[in-house]
C-alpha positions in Angstrom: 2.4 -19.6 7.0 4.9 -22.4 6.7 2.4 -24.7 5.1 1.4 -21.9 2.8 5.0 -21.4 1.8 5.4 -25.1 1.1 2.3 -25.1 -1.0 3.6 -22.2 -3.0 6.7 -24.3 -3.8 4.7 -27.5 -4.5 0.9 -27.0 -4.8 0.1 -30.6 -4.2 2.4 -31.2 -1.2 0.9 -33.2 1.6 2.3 -31.9 4.8 1.7 -31.2 8.4 3.7 -28.6 10.4 4.0 -28.3 14.2 5.3 -24.9 15.2 5.5 -21.5 13.7 9.3 -20.9 13.5 10.9 -22.4 10.4 14.1 -23.1 12.3 12.5 -25.1 15.0 9.2 -26.5 13.5 8.6 -30.1 12.8 7.5 -30.9 9.3 5.7 -34.2 8.7 5.8 -34.9 5.0 2.7 -37.0 4.5 3.7 -37.6 0.9 7.3 -38.4 1.7 8.5 -35.1 0.2 9.2 -36.5 -3.2 10.8 -33.3 -4.5 13.1 -32.9 -1.4 11.9 -29.4 -0.4 14.4 -28.1 2.1 13.9 -25.7 5.1 16.1 -23.3 3.3 13.8 -23.3 0.3 10.8 -22.8 2.6 12.5 -20.0 4.4 13.3 -18.3 1.1 9.6 -18.5 0.1 8.6 -17.1 3.5 11.0 -14.2 3.1 9.4 -13.5 -0.4 5.9 -13.1 1.1 6.8 -11.6 4.5 5.9 -8.2 3.2 2.2 -9.2 3.1 2.1 -9.9 6.8 3.9 -6.7 7.7 1.5 -4.7 5.5 -1.6 -6.3 6.9 -0.4 -5.6 10.5 -0.2 -1.8 9.7 -2.9 -1.2 7.1 -6.0 0.7 8.4 -8.7 -1.6 9.6 -11.9 -2.3 7.7 -13.9 0.2 9.7 -11.5 3.0 8.9 -11.7 2.1 5.2 -15.5 2.1 5.2 -15.6 5.5 7.0 -13.1 6.9 4.6 -15.1 5.8 1.7 -18.4 7.1 3.1 -16.8 10.4 4.3 -14.7 11.0 1.2 -12.6 14.1 0.8 -9.6 14.5 3.1 -10.5 11.3 5.1 -10.2 9.2 2.0 -7.0 11.0 0.8 -5.4 10.5 4.2 -6.3 6.8 4.2 -4.8 6.4 0.7 -1.7 8.2 1.8 -1.3 5.8 4.8 -1.7 2.8 2.6 0.9 4.1 0.1 3.4 4.8 2.9 3.0 1.2 4.2 3.5 -0.2 0.7 6.7 1.9 0.3 7.8 0.7 3.8 7.2 -2.9 2.9 7.7 -3.3 -0.9 7.0 -6.6 -2.7 9.8 -9.0 -2.7 12.0 -7.0 -0.2 
């Protein structure tokens, strides 16, 4: 996720990251980091997109979605309610 956050800041950054914690990881700037991206900027970008990870961890799995689509009715309604509750729990940009 750290590399993805860096690429959201600078799409053509050339970087290698060792570790998964922004506070302790080692970032090897293969392009010399010409725009001087800081760990604080990366951390901010990670925080902006953290809701995606949290949502994905709690969303119903693919099999549940397929069964809800095939079964329809209350099954599909229940699945949609679960997804909406997760979206409210982890709103974009929060």
